[in-house]
PDB file as gemmi writes it, atoms N, CA and C in Angstrom:
CRYST1    1.000    1.000    1.000  90.00  90.00  90.00 P 1                      
ATOM      1  N   UNK A   1      18.662 -32.528   0.900  1.00  0.00           N  
ATOM      2  CA  UNK A   1      18.560 -32.467   2.373  1.00  0.00           C  
ATOM      3  C   UNK A   1      19.342 -33.550   2.572  1.00  0.00           C  
ATOM      4  N   UNK A   2      19.729 -34.101   3.774  1.00  0.00           N  
ATOM      5  CA  UNK A   2      20.655 -35.120   4.560  1.00  0.00           C  
ATOM      6  C   UNK A   2      19.820 -36.537   4.879  1.00  0.00           C  
ATOM      7  N   UNK A   3      20.321 -37.511   4.306  1.00  0.00           N  
ATOM      8  CA  UNK A   3      19.760 -38.691   4.607  1.00  0.00           C  
ATOM      9  C   UNK A   3      20.644 -39.522   5.609  1.00  0.00           C  
ATOM     10  N   UNK A   4      20.259 -40.362   6.396  1.00  0.00           N  
ATOM     11  CA  UNK A   4      21.082 -41.029   7.563  1.00  0.00           C  
ATOM     12  C   UNK A   4      20.993 -42.172   7.199  1.00  0.00           C  
ATOM     13  N   UNK A   5      22.636 -43.212   7.425  1.00  0.00           N  
ATOM     14  CA  UNK A   5      22.432 -44.366   6.689  1.00  0.00           C  
ATOM     15  C   UNK A   5      21.703 -45.381   7.839  1.00  0.00           C  
ATOM     16  N   UNK A   6      20.934 -46.571   7.683  1.00  0.00           N  
ATOM     17  CA  UNK A   6      20.612 -47.349   8.724  1.00  0.00           C  
ATOM     18  C   UNK A   6      21.473 -48.009   9.519  1.00  0.00           C  
ATOM     19  N   UNK A   7      22.680 -47.741   9.255  1.00  0.00           N  
ATOM     20  CA  UNK A   7      23.657 -48.775  10.090  1.00  0.00           C  
ATOM     21  C   UNK A   7      23.650 -47.186  11.453  1.00  0.00           C  
ATOM     22  N   UNK A   8      24.126 -46.004  11.272  1.00  0.00           N  
ATOM     23  CA  UNK A   8      23.420 -44.950  11.795  1.00  0.00           C  
ATOM     24  C   UNK A   8      25.071 -44.318  12.179  1.00  0.00           C  
ATOM     25  N   UNK A   9      25.852 -44.585  10.969  1.00  0.00           N  
ATOM     26  CA  UNK A   9      27.127 -44.228  11.372  1.00  0.00           C  
ATOM     27  C   UNK A   9      27.705 -43.136  10.064  1.00  0.00           C  
ATOM     28  N   UNK A  10      27.106 -43.828   8.955  1.00  0.00           N  
ATOM     29  CA  UNK A  10      27.068 -42.527   7.879  1.00  0.00           C  
ATOM     30  C   UNK A  10      25.777 -41.436   7.377  1.00  0.00           C  
ATOM     31  N   UNK A  11      26.501 -40.544   6.595  1.00  0.00           N  
ATOM     32  CA  UNK A  11      25.142 -39.229   6.630  1.00  0.00           C  
ATOM     33  C   UNK A  11      25.539 -39.124   4.929  1.00  0.00           C  
ATOM     34  N   UNK A  12      25.095 -38.638   4.533  1.00  0.00           N  
ATOM     35  CA  UNK A  12      24.527 -38.033   2.786  1.00  0.00           C  
ATOM     36  C   UNK A  12      24.062 -37.023   2.436  1.00  0.00           C  
ATOM     37  N   UNK A  13      24.313 -36.327   1.812  1.00  0.00           N  
ATOM     38  CA  UNK A  13      23.876 -35.211   1.111  1.00  0.00           C  
ATOM     39  C   UNK A  13      23.130 -35.239  -0.161  1.00  0.00           C  
ATOM     40  N   UNK A  14      21.818 -35.490  -0.136  1.00  0.00           N  
ATOM     41  CA  UNK A  14      21.007 -35.760  -1.345  1.00  0.00           C  
ATOM     42  C   UNK A  14      20.275 -34.663  -1.945  1.00  0.00           C  
ATOM     43  N   UNK A  15      19.961 -34.556  -3.198  1.00  0.00           N  
ATOM     44  CA  UNK A  15      18.975 -33.458  -3.591  1.00  0.00           C  
ATOM     45  C   UNK A  15      17.400 -33.776  -3.377  1.00  0.00           C  
ATOM     46  N   UNK A  16      16.556 -32.840  -3.007  1.00  0.00           N  
ATOM     47  CA  UNK A  16      15.253 -32.748  -2.621  1.00  0.00           C  
ATOM     48  C   UNK A  16      14.370 -34.367  -3.543  1.00  0.00           C  
ATOM     49  N   UNK A  17      15.206 -33.474  -4.637  1.00  0.00           N  
ATOM     50  CA  UNK A  17      13.975 -34.478  -5.994  1.00  0.00           C  
ATOM     51  C   UNK A  17      14.184 -35.541  -5.851  1.00  0.00           C  
ATOM     52  N   UNK A  18      15.284 -35.884  -6.078  1.00  0.00           N  
ATOM     53  CA  UNK A  18      15.555 -37.553  -5.747  1.00  0.00           C  
ATOM     54  C   UNK A  18      14.862 -38.266  -4.903  1.00  0.00           C  
ATOM     55  N   UNK A  19      14.233 -37.583  -3.420  1.00  0.00           N  
ATOM     56  CA  UNK A  19      13.694 -38.375  -3.084  1.00  0.00           C  
ATOM     57  C   UNK A  19      12.633 -38.373  -3.330  1.00  0.00           C  
ATOM     58  N   UNK A  20      11.014 -39.101  -4.011  1.00  0.00           N  
ATOM     59  CA  UNK A  20       9.675 -38.721  -4.563  1.00  0.00           C  
ATOM     60  C   UNK A  20       9.207 -38.051  -2.894  1.00  0.00           C  
ATOM     61  N   UNK A  21       7.874 -38.117  -3.499  1.00  0.00           N  
ATOM     62  CA  UNK A  21       6.763 -37.895  -2.567  1.00  0.00           C  
ATOM     63  C   UNK A  21       6.550 -39.534  -1.504  1.00  0.00           C  
ATOM     64  N   UNK A  22       6.529 -40.256  -2.517  1.00  0.00           N  
ATOM     65  CA  UNK A  22       5.940 -41.608  -2.021  1.00  0.00           C  
ATOM     66  C   UNK A  22       7.428 -42.266  -1.701  1.00  0.00           C  
ATOM     67  N   UNK A  23       8.319 -41.810  -1.788  1.00  0.00           N  
ATOM     68  CA  UNK A  23       9.911 -42.535  -0.948  1.00  0.00           C  
ATOM     69  C   UNK A  23      10.471 -43.639  -2.027  1.00  0.00           C  
ATOM     70  N   UNK A  24      11.756 -43.983  -1.805  1.00  0.00           N  
ATOM     71  CA  UNK A  24      12.442 -44.963  -2.570  1.00  0.00           C  
ATOM     72  C   UNK A  24      13.665 -45.896  -2.309  1.00  0.00           C  
ATOM     73  N   UNK A  25      14.105 -46.632  -3.028  1.00  0.00           N  
ATOM     74  CA  UNK A  25      15.245 -47.279  -2.191  1.00  0.00           C  
ATOM     75  C   UNK A  25      16.562 -46.613  -2.290  1.00  0.00           C  
ATOM     76  N   UNK A  26      17.004 -46.828  -1.545  1.00  0.00           N  
ATOM     77  CA  UNK A  26      18.573 -45.747  -1.566  1.00  0.00           C  
ATOM     78  C   UNK A  26      19.157 -46.812  -1.052  1.00  0.00           C  
ATOM     79  N   UNK A  27      20.567 -47.446  -1.397  1.00  0.00           N  
ATOM     80  CA  UNK A  27      21.730 -47.591  -0.454  1.00  0.00           C  
ATOM     81  C   UNK A  27      22.991 -46.708  -0.451  1.00  0.00           C  
ATOM     82  N   UNK A  28      23.588 -47.211   0.578  1.00  0.00           N  
ATOM     83  CA  UNK A  28      24.892 -46.148   1.358  1.00  0.00           C  
ATOM     84  C   UNK A  28      25.741 -46.580   0.491  1.00  0.00           C  
ATOM     85  N   UNK A  29      26.212 -45.970   0.413  1.00  0.00           N  
ATOM     86  CA  UNK A  29      27.620 -45.852  -0.514  1.00  0.00           C  
ATOM     87  C   UNK A  29      29.314 -46.466   0.139  1.00  0.00           C  
ATOM     88  N   UNK A  30      28.792 -46.536   1.219  1.00  0.00           N  
ATOM     89  CA  UNK A  30      29.847 -47.037   2.180  1.00  0.00           C  
ATOM     90  C   UNK A  30      29.461 -48.681   2.715  1.00  0.00           C  
ATOM     91  N   UNK A  31      28.682 -48.634   3.533  1.00  0.00           N  
ATOM     92  CA  UNK A  31      28.250 -50.616   4.201  1.00  0.00           C  
ATOM     93  C   UNK A  31      27.414 -50.675   2.942  1.00  0.00           C  
ATOM     94  N   UNK A  32      27.186 -50.006   1.680  1.00  0.00           N  
ATOM     95  CA  UNK A  32      26.079 -51.033   1.192  1.00  0.00           C  
ATOM     96  C   UNK A  32      24.893 -51.239   1.334  1.00  0.00           C  
ATOM     97  N   UNK A  33      24.311 -50.972   2.739  1.00  0.00           N  
ATOM     98  CA  UNK A  33      23.219 -50.969   3.119  1.00  0.00           C  
ATOM     99  C   UNK A  33      21.175 -50.511   2.265  1.00  0.00           C  
ATOM    100  N   UNK A  34      20.458 -50.957   2.553  1.00  0.00           N  
ATOM    101  CA  UNK A  34      19.714 -50.649   1.662  1.00  0.00           C  
ATOM    102  C   UNK A  34      18.404 -50.623   2.303  1.00  0.00           C  
ATOM    103  N   UNK A  35      18.409 -49.383   2.396  1.00  0.00           N  
ATOM    104  CA  UNK A  35      16.637 -48.862   2.785  1.00  0.00           C  
ATOM    105  C   UNK A  35      16.002 -47.820   2.057  1.00  0.00           C  
ATOM    106  N   UNK A  36      14.422 -48.264   2.660  1.00  0.00           N  
ATOM    107  CA  UNK A  36      13.604 -47.013   2.170  1.00  0.00           C  
ATOM    108  C   UNK A  36      13.308 -45.917   2.435  1.00  0.00           C  
ATOM    109  N   UNK A  37      13.962 -44.963   1.601  1.00  0.00           N  
ATOM    110  CA  UNK A  37      13.791 -43.478   2.610  1.00  0.00           C  
ATOM    111  C   UNK A  37      12.567 -42.504   1.881  1.00  0.00           C  
ATOM    112  N   UNK A  38      11.739 -42.108   2.785  1.00  0.00           N  
ATOM    113  CA  UNK A  38      10.569 -41.185   2.708  1.00  0.00           C  
ATOM    114  C   UNK A  38      11.348 -39.532   2.988  1.00  0.00           C  
ATOM    115  N   UNK A  39      10.451 -38.774   2.178  1.00  0.00           N  
ATOM    116  CA  UNK A  39      11.230 -37.316   2.240  1.00  0.00           C  
ATOM    117  C   UNK A  39      11.082 -37.386   4.283  1.00  0.00           C  
ATOM    118  N   UNK A  40      11.448 -36.231   4.332  1.00  0.00           N  
ATOM    119  CA  UNK A  40      11.122 -36.027   5.159  1.00  0.00           C  
ATOM    120  C   UNK A  40      10.020 -35.071   6.026  1.00  0.00           C  
ATOM    121  N   UNK A  41       9.215 -35.579   7.145  1.00  0.00           N  
ATOM    122  CA  UNK A  41       8.419 -34.998   7.627  1.00  0.00           C  
ATOM    123  C   UNK A  41       7.168 -36.797   7.374  1.00  0.00           C  
ATOM    124  N   UNK A  42       7.664 -37.029   6.759  1.00  0.00           N  
ATOM    125  CA  UNK A  42       6.884 -38.433   6.674  1.00  0.00           C  
ATOM    126  C   UNK A  42       7.714 -39.652   7.324  1.00  0.00           C  
ATOM    127  N   UNK A  43       9.016 -39.153   7.504  1.00  0.00           N  
ATOM    128  CA  UNK A  43       9.768 -40.170   7.945  1.00  0.00           C  
ATOM    129  C   UNK A  43       9.707 -40.451   9.543  1.00  0.00           C  
ATOM    130  N   UNK A  44       9.529 -41.435  10.439  1.00  0.00           N  
ATOM    131  CA  UNK A  44       9.785 -41.245  11.441  1.00  0.00           C  
ATOM    132  C   UNK A  44      11.232 -40.817  11.575  1.00  0.00           C  
ATOM    133  N   UNK A  45      11.693 -39.924  12.743  1.00  0.00           N  
ATOM    134  CA  UNK A  45      13.278 -39.654  12.960  1.00  0.00           C  
ATOM    135  C   UNK A  45      13.615 -40.751  14.278  1.00  0.00           C  
ATOM    136  N   UNK A  46      14.961 -41.615  13.730  1.00  0.00           N  
ATOM    137  CA  UNK A  46      15.320 -42.527  14.199  1.00  0.00           C  
ATOM    138  C   UNK A  46      16.706 -41.968  14.844  1.00  0.00           C  
ATOM    139  N   UNK A  47      17.002 -42.328  16.100  1.00  0.00           N  
ATOM    140  CA  UNK A  47      18.139 -41.975  16.535  1.00  0.00           C  
ATOM    141  C   UNK A  47      19.235 -43.379  16.414  1.00  0.00           C  
ATOM    142  N   UNK A  48      20.610 -43.142  16.111  1.00  0.00           N  
ATOM    143  CA  UNK A  48      21.770 -43.802  15.928  1.00  0.00           C  
ATOM    144  C   UNK A  48      21.355 -44.718  16.784  1.00  0.00           C  
ATOM    145  N   UNK A  49      21.871 -46.022  16.388  1.00  0.00           N  
ATOM    146  CA  UNK A  49      22.119 -47.233  16.973  1.00  0.00           C  
ATOM    147  C   UNK A  49      23.695 -46.434  18.491  1.00  0.00           C  
ATOM    148  N   UNK A  50      23.103 -46.775  19.491  1.00  0.00           N  
ATOM    149  CA  UNK A  50      23.781 -46.796  20.937  1.00  0.00           C  
ATOM    150  C   UNK A  50      25.035 -47.971  20.576  1.00  0.00           C  
ATOM    151  N   UNK A  51      26.360 -47.550  20.846  1.00  0.00           N  
ATOM    152  CA  UNK A  51      27.243 -48.196  20.653  1.00  0.00           C  
ATOM    153  C   UNK A  51      27.430 -48.542  22.406  1.00  0.00           C  
ATOM    154  N   UNK A  52      27.867 -49.645  22.433  1.00  0.00           N  
ATOM    155  CA  UNK A  52      28.288 -50.677  24.093  1.00  0.00           C  
ATOM    156  C   UNK A  52      29.801 -49.827  24.356  1.00  0.00           C  
ATOM    157  N   UNK A  53      29.975 -49.158  25.216  1.00  0.00           N  
ATOM    158  CA  UNK A  53      31.057 -48.263  26.027  1.00  0.00           C  
ATOM    159  C   UNK A  53      31.708 -49.321  26.939  1.00  0.00           C  
ATOM    160  N   UNK A  54      31.782 -50.866  26.756  1.00  0.00           N  
ATOM    161  CA  UNK A  54      31.691 -51.126  27.668  1.00  0.00           C  
ATOM    162  C   UNK A  54      33.651 -51.357  28.761  1.00  0.00           C  
ATOM    163  N   UNK A  55      34.451 -51.219  27.772  1.00  0.00           N  
ATOM    164  CA  UNK A  55      35.597 -50.608  28.232  1.00  0.00           C  
ATOM    165  C   UNK A  55      35.863 -49.175  29.354  1.00  0.00           C  
ATOM    166  N   UNK A  56      35.068 -48.216  28.347  1.00  0.00           N  
ATOM    167  CA  UNK A  56      35.244 -47.557  28.967  1.00  0.00           C  
ATOM    168  C   UNK A  56      33.891 -47.063  30.385  1.00  0.00           C  
ATOM    169  N   UNK A  57      32.996 -47.839  30.403  1.00  0.00           N  
ATOM    170  CA  UNK A  57      32.352 -47.812  32.159  1.00  0.00           C  
ATOM    171  C   UNK A  57      33.453 -49.077  32.796  1.00  0.00           C  
ATOM    172  N   UNK A  58      34.089 -49.975  32.304  1.00  0.00           N  
ATOM    173  CA  UNK A  58      35.100 -50.992  32.965  1.00  0.00           C  
ATOM    174  C   UNK A  58      35.983 -49.888  33.617  1.00  0.00           C  
ATOM    175  N   UNK A  59      36.734 -48.872  32.733  1.00  0.00           N  
ATOM    176  CA  UNK A  59      37.747 -48.184  33.094  1.00  0.00           C  
ATOM    177  C   UNK A  59      37.339 -47.106  34.191  1.00  0.00           C  
ATOM    178  N   UNK A  60      35.923 -46.774  33.801  1.00  0.00           N  
ATOM    179  CA  UNK A  60      35.242 -45.755  35.312  1.00  0.00           C  
ATOM    180  C   UNK A  60      34.781 -46.177  36.771  1.00  0.00           C  
ATOM    181  N   UNK A  61      34.681 -47.373  36.697  1.00  0.00           N  
ATOM    182  CA  UNK A  61      34.339 -48.027  37.804  1.00  0.00           C  
ATOM    183  C   UNK A  61      36.069 -48.515  38.342  1.00  0.00           C  
ATOM    184  N   UNK A  62      36.625 -49.039  37.660  1.00  0.00           N  
ATOM    185  CA  UNK A  62      38.364 -49.255  37.920  1.00  0.00           C  
ATOM    186  C   UNK A  62      38.471 -47.732  38.930  1.00  0.00           C  
ATOM    187  N   UNK A  63      38.592 -47.250  37.900  1.00  0.00           N  
ATOM    188  CA  UNK A  63      38.869 -45.417  38.853  1.00  0.00           C  
ATOM    189  C   UNK A  63      38.216 -44.829  40.111  1.00  0.00           C  
ATOM    190  N   UNK A  64      37.057 -45.135  39.839  1.00  0.00           N  
ATOM    191  CA  UNK A  64      36.205 -44.713  41.078  1.00  0.00           C  
ATOM    192  C   UNK A  64      36.615 -45.955  42.251  1.00  0.00           C  
ATOM    193  N   UNK A  65      36.795 -46.757  41.996  1.00  0.00           N  
ATOM    194  CA  UNK A  65      37.183 -47.728  43.081  1.00  0.00           C  
ATOM    195  C   UNK A  65      38.146 -47.646  43.907  1.00  0.00           C  
ATOM    196  N   UNK A  66      39.709 -47.442  42.964  1.00  0.00           N  
ATOM    197  CA  UNK A  66      40.838 -46.818  43.461  1.00  0.00           C  
ATOM    198  C   UNK A  66      41.128 -45.483  43.620  1.00  0.00           C  
ATOM    199  N   UNK A  67      40.004 -44.558  43.825  1.00  0.00           N  
ATOM    200  CA  UNK A  67      39.655 -43.295  44.004  1.00  0.00           C  
ATOM    201  C   UNK A  67      39.430 -43.678  45.928  1.00  0.00           C  
ATOM    202  N   UNK A  68      38.187 -44.773  45.998  1.00  0.00           N  
ATOM    203  CA  UNK A  68      38.006 -44.957  46.677  1.00  0.00           C  
ATOM    204  C   UNK A  68      39.077 -45.299  48.226  1.00  0.00           C  
ATOM    205  N   UNK A  69      39.402 -46.207  47.686  1.00  0.00           N  
ATOM    206  CA  UNK A  69      40.331 -47.257  48.122  1.00  0.00           C  
ATOM    207  C   UNK A  69      41.319 -45.718  48.251  1.00  0.00           C  
ATOM    208  N   UNK A  70      41.965 -44.643  47.897  1.00  0.00           N  
ATOM    209  CA  UNK A  70      43.045 -44.244  47.847  1.00  0.00           C  
ATOM    210  C   UNK A  70      42.495 -43.024  49.218  1.00  0.00           C  
ATOM    211  N   UNK A  71      41.218 -43.141  49.429  1.00  0.00           N  
ATOM    212  CA  UNK A  71      40.688 -41.749  50.334  1.00  0.00           C  
ATOM    213  C   UNK A  71      40.389 -42.552  51.578  1.00  0.00           C  
ATOM    214  N   UNK A  72      40.508 -44.128  51.512  1.00  0.00           N  
ATOM    215  CA  UNK A  72      40.399 -45.036  52.782  1.00  0.00           C  
ATOM    216  C   UNK A  72      41.524 -45.329  53.488  1.00  0.00           C  
ATOM    217  N   UNK A  73      42.976 -45.068  52.579  1.00  0.00           N  
ATOM    218  CA  UNK A  73      43.677 -45.111  53.099  1.00  0.00           C  
ATOM    219  C   UNK A  73      44.529 -44.109  53.341  1.00  0.00           C  
ATOM    220  N   UNK A  74      43.917 -42.510  52.659  1.00  0.00           N  
ATOM    221  CA  UNK A  74      44.357 -41.118  53.091  1.00  0.00           C  
ATOM    222  C   UNK A  74      44.068 -41.084  54.289  1.00  0.00           C  
ATOM    223  N   UNK A  75      42.653 -41.163  54.966  1.00  0.00           N  
ATOM    224  CA  UNK A  75      41.713 -40.983  56.029  1.00  0.00           C  
ATOM    225  C   UNK A  75      41.976 -42.275  57.345  1.00  0.00           C  
ATOM    226  N   UNK A  76      42.945 -43.699  57.560  1.00  0.00           N  
ATOM    227  CA  UNK A  76      43.029 -44.097  57.710  1.00  0.00           C  
ATOM    228  C   UNK A  76      42.484 -43.734  59.110  1.00  0.00           C  
ATOM    229  N   UNK A  77      43.203 -43.112  59.147  1.00  0.00           N  
ATOM    230  CA  UNK A  77      43.878 -42.785  61.583  1.00  0.00           C  
ATOM    231  C   UNK A  77      42.408 -42.263  61.662  1.00  0.00           C  
ATOM    232  N   UNK A  78      42.134 -41.409  60.932  1.00  0.00           N  
ATOM    233  CA  UNK A  78      41.136 -40.367  61.379  1.00  0.00           C  
ATOM    234  C   UNK A  78      39.649 -41.005  61.529  1.00  0.00           C  
ATOM    235  N   UNK A  79      39.374 -42.376  60.353  1.00  0.00           N  
ATOM    236  CA  UNK A  79      37.814 -43.065  59.821  1.00  0.00           C  
ATOM    237  C   UNK A  79      38.402 -44.116  61.138  1.00  0.00           C  
ATOM    238  N   UNK A  80      39.526 -44.819  61.536  1.00  0.00           N  
ATOM    239  CA  UNK A  80      39.205 -45.756  62.939  1.00  0.00           C  
ATOM    240  C   UNK A  80      39.022 -45.044  63.736  1.00  0.00           C  
ATOM    241  N   UNK A  81      39.565 -44.097  64.131  1.00  0.00           N  
ATOM    242  CA  UNK A  81      38.878 -43.056  65.268  1.00  0.00           C  
ATOM    243  C   UNK A  81      37.467 -43.058  65.434  1.00  0.00           C  
ATOM    244  N   UNK A  82      36.962 -42.539  64.772  1.00  0.00           N  
ATOM    245  CA  UNK A  82      35.660 -42.565  64.534  1.00  0.00           C  
ATOM    246  C   UNK A  82      34.418 -43.498  64.025  1.00  0.00           C  
ATOM    247  N   UNK A  83      34.887 -44.674  63.582  1.00  0.00           N  
ATOM    248  CA  UNK A  83      34.619 -45.992  63.542  1.00  0.00           C  
ATOM    249  C   UNK A  83      34.773 -47.174  64.098  1.00  0.00           C  
ATOM    250  N   UNK A  84      35.332 -47.388  64.874  1.00  0.00           N  
ATOM    251  CA  UNK A  84      36.286 -47.949  65.275  1.00  0.00           C  
ATOM    252  C   UNK A  84      36.215 -50.120  64.714  1.00  0.00           C  
ATOM    253  N   UNK A  85      34.955 -50.159  64.235  1.00  0.00           N  
ATOM    254  CA  UNK A  85      34.470 -51.438  63.260  1.00  0.00           C  
ATOM    255  C   UNK A  85      35.420 -51.422  61.918  1.00  0.00           C  
ATOM    256  N   UNK A  86      36.545 -50.563  61.419  1.00  0.00           N  
ATOM    257  CA  UNK A  86      36.658 -49.935  60.698  1.00  0.00           C  
ATOM    258  C   UNK A  86      38.294 -50.957  60.354  1.00  0.00           C  
ATOM    259  N   UNK A  87      38.549 -50.909  61.720  1.00  0.00           N  
ATOM    260  CA  UNK A  87      39.879 -51.734  61.816  1.00  0.00           C  
ATOM    261  C   UNK A  87      39.595 -53.176  61.492  1.00  0.00           C  
ATOM    262  N   UNK A  88      38.467 -53.519  61.413  1.00  0.00           N  
ATOM    263  CA  UNK A  88      38.470 -55.330  60.816  1.00  0.00           C  
ATOM    264  C   UNK A  88      38.383 -54.673  59.311  1.00  0.00           C  
ATOM    265  N   UNK A  89      38.350 -54.127  59.027  1.00  0.00           N  
ATOM    266  CA  UNK A  89      38.242 -53.917  57.234  1.00  0.00           C  
ATOM    267  C   UNK A  89      39.852 -53.560  56.847  1.00  0.00           C  
ATOM    268  N   UNK A  90      40.600 -52.996  57.693  1.00  0.00           N  
ATOM    269  CA  UNK A  90      42.011 -52.468  57.368  1.00  0.00           C  
ATOM    270  C   UNK A  90      42.499 -53.978  57.656  1.00  0.00           C  
ATOM    271  N   UNK A  91      42.643 -55.080  58.413  1.00  0.00           N  
ATOM    272  CA  UNK A  91      42.907 -55.964  59.001  1.00  0.00           C  
ATOM    273  C   UNK A  91      42.493 -56.973  57.490  1.00  0.00           C  
ATOM    274  N   UNK A  92      41.453 -57.081  57.328  1.00  0.00           N  
ATOM    275  CA  UNK A  92      41.454 -57.622  56.282  1.00  0.00           C  
ATOM    276  C   UNK A  92      42.111 -57.366  54.906  1.00  0.00           C  
ATOM    277  N   UNK A  93      41.996 -55.680  54.328  1.00  0.00           N  
ATOM    278  CA  UNK A  93      42.848 -55.765  53.262  1.00  0.00           C  
ATOM    279  C   UNK A  93      44.486 -55.844  53.584  1.00  0.00           C  
ATOM    280  N   UNK A  94      44.677 -55.864  54.962  1.00  0.00           N  
ATOM    281  CA  UNK A  94      46.375 -55.740  54.970  1.00  0.00           C  
ATOM    282  C   UNK A  94      46.491 -57.206  54.715  1.00  0.00           C  
ATOM    283  N   UNK A  95      45.928 -58.631  54.629  1.00  0.00           N  
ATOM    284  CA  UNK A  95      46.140 -60.092  54.955  1.00  0.00           C  
ATOM    285  C   UNK A  95      46.052 -60.268  53.626  1.00  0.00           C  
ATOM    286  N   UNK A  96      44.720 -59.481  52.892  1.00  0.00           N  
ATOM    287  CA  UNK A  96      44.500 -59.926  50.953  1.00  0.00           C  
ATOM    288  C   UNK A  96      45.737 -59.655  50.443  1.00  0.00           C  
ATOM    289  N   UNK A  97      46.698 -58.109  50.934  1.00  0.00           N  
ATOM    290  CA  UNK A  97      47.683 -57.749  50.084  1.00  0.00           C  
ATOM    291  C   UNK A  97      48.828 -58.476  50.748  1.00  0.00           C  
ATOM    292  N   UNK A  98      48.820 -58.874  51.819  1.00  0.00           N  
ATOM    293  CA  UNK A  98      50.435 -60.143  52.235  1.00  0.00           C  
ATOM    294  C   UNK A  98      49.755 -61.347  51.311  1.00  0.00           C  
ATOM    295  N   UNK A  99      48.604 -61.909  51.001  1.00  0.00           N  
ATOM    296  CA  UNK A  99      48.680 -62.953  50.280  1.00  0.00           C  
ATOM    297  C   UNK A  99      48.716 -62.917  48.802  1.00  0.00           C  
ATOM    298  N   UNK A 100      48.021 -61.604  48.046  1.00  0.00           N  
ATOM    299  CA  UNK A 100      47.987 -61.225  47.043  1.00  0.00           C  
ATOM    300  C   UNK A 100      49.938 -61.179  46.458  1.00  0.00           C  
ATOM    301  N   UNK A 101      50.584 -60.702  47.325  1.00  0.00           N  
ATOM    302  CA  UNK A 101      52.204 -60.340  46.885  1.00  0.00           C  
ATOM    303  C   UNK A 101      52.848 -62.164  47.437  1.00  0.00           C  
ATOM    304  N   UNK A 102      52.378 -62.304  48.122  1.00  0.00           N  
ATOM    305  CA  UNK A 102      53.024 -64.513  48.166  1.00  0.00           C  
ATOM    306  C   UNK A 102      53.048 -64.736  47.198  1.00  0.00           C  
ATOM    307  N   UNK A 103      51.906 -64.615  46.813  1.00  0.00           N  
ATOM    308  CA  UNK A 103      51.274 -65.011  45.382  1.00  0.00           C  
ATOM    309  C   UNK A 103      51.886 -65.027  43.926  1.00  0.00           C  
ATOM    310  N   UNK A 104      51.798 -63.687  43.673  1.00  0.00           N  
ATOM    311  CA  UNK A 104      52.705 -63.203  43.131  1.00  0.00           C  
ATOM    312  C   UNK A 104      53.815 -63.341  42.798  1.00  0.00           C  
ATOM    313  N   UNK A 105      54.850 -63.817  44.075  1.00  0.00           N  
ATOM    314  CA  UNK A 105      56.018 -63.589  44.447  1.00  0.00           C  
ATOM    315  C   UNK A 105      56.761 -65.746  43.546  1.00  0.00           C  
ATOM    316  N   UNK A 106      55.294 -65.943  44.726  1.00  0.00           N  
ATOM    317  CA  UNK A 106      55.614 -67.622  44.025  1.00  0.00           C  
ATOM    318  C   UNK A 106      55.243 -67.960  42.653  1.00  0.00           C  
ATOM    319  N   UNK A 107      54.376 -66.948  41.635  1.00  0.00           N  
ATOM    320  CA  UNK A 107      54.237 -67.335  40.377  1.00  0.00           C  
ATOM    321  C   UNK A 107      55.319 -66.025  39.792  1.00  0.00           C  
ATOM    322  N   UNK A 108      56.441 -65.063  40.013  1.00  0.00           N  
ATOM    323  CA  UNK A 108      57.615 -65.039  39.437  1.00  0.00           C  
ATOM    324  C   UNK A 108      58.051 -65.845  39.566  1.00  0.00           C  
ATOM    325  N   UNK A 109      58.682 -66.957  40.359  1.00  0.00           N  
ATOM    326  CA  UNK A 109      59.642 -67.955  40.761  1.00  0.00           C  
ATOM    327  C   UNK A 109      59.355 -68.886  39.605  1.00  0.00           C  
ATOM    328  N   UNK A 110      57.762 -69.316  39.759  1.00  0.00           N  
ATOM    329  CA  UNK A 110      57.406 -70.679  38.518  1.00  0.00           C  
ATOM    330  C   UNK A 110      58.230 -70.188  37.378  1.00  0.00           C  
ATOM    331  N   UNK A 111      57.504 -68.728  36.991  1.00  0.00           N  
ATOM    332  CA  UNK A 111      58.211 -68.674  35.543  1.00  0.00           C  
ATOM    333  C   UNK A 111      59.523 -68.114  35.451  1.00  0.00           C  
ATOM    334  N   UNK A 112      60.595 -68.133  36.243  1.00  0.00           N  
ATOM    335  CA  UNK A 112      61.832 -68.208  36.189  1.00  0.00           C  
ATOM    336  C   UNK A 112      62.271 -66.145  36.284  1.00  0.00           C  
ATOM    337  N   UNK A 113      61.756 -65.760  36.283  1.00  0.00           N  
ATOM    338  CA  UNK A 113      61.758 -64.211  36.069  1.00  0.00           C  
ATOM    339  C   UNK A 113      62.684 -63.766  37.603  1.00  0.00           C  
ATOM    340  N   UNK A 114      63.646 -62.856  36.834  1.00  0.00           N  
ATOM    341  CA  UNK A 114      64.663 -62.679  38.090  1.00  0.00           C  
ATOM    342  C   UNK A 114      64.448 -61.363  38.437  1.00  0.00           C  
ATOM    343  N   UNK A 115      64.709 -60.967  39.666  1.00  0.00           N  
ATOM    344  CA  UNK A 115      64.691 -59.528  39.928  1.00  0.00           C  
ATOM    345  C   UNK A 115      65.523 -58.902  39.494  1.00  0.00           C  
TER     346      UNK A 115                                                      
END                                                                             
């Protein structure tokens, strides 16, 4: 039978005879965690720990945001014709970009980076 370490990362194959009906303490050969193992059928089935995928979610959010911006820029003229208030959005974005590039230019000059 296969038992799972309580850390959720390792699995081990053990002989059924090694785990008595009342269960016994076992130790992971990799991470040294110790737990009480009961034979299958008496043990609750546990799911492995969920790992935190912060960077994957961050990458996904950035990708979706950039895709949205790309679509907005691609269909700019058509969107402004359909929704005239979007012209304010595009004006704000243009001003923000001008400020960002001006600040980057200043930052580059402060650090002495040359073109």
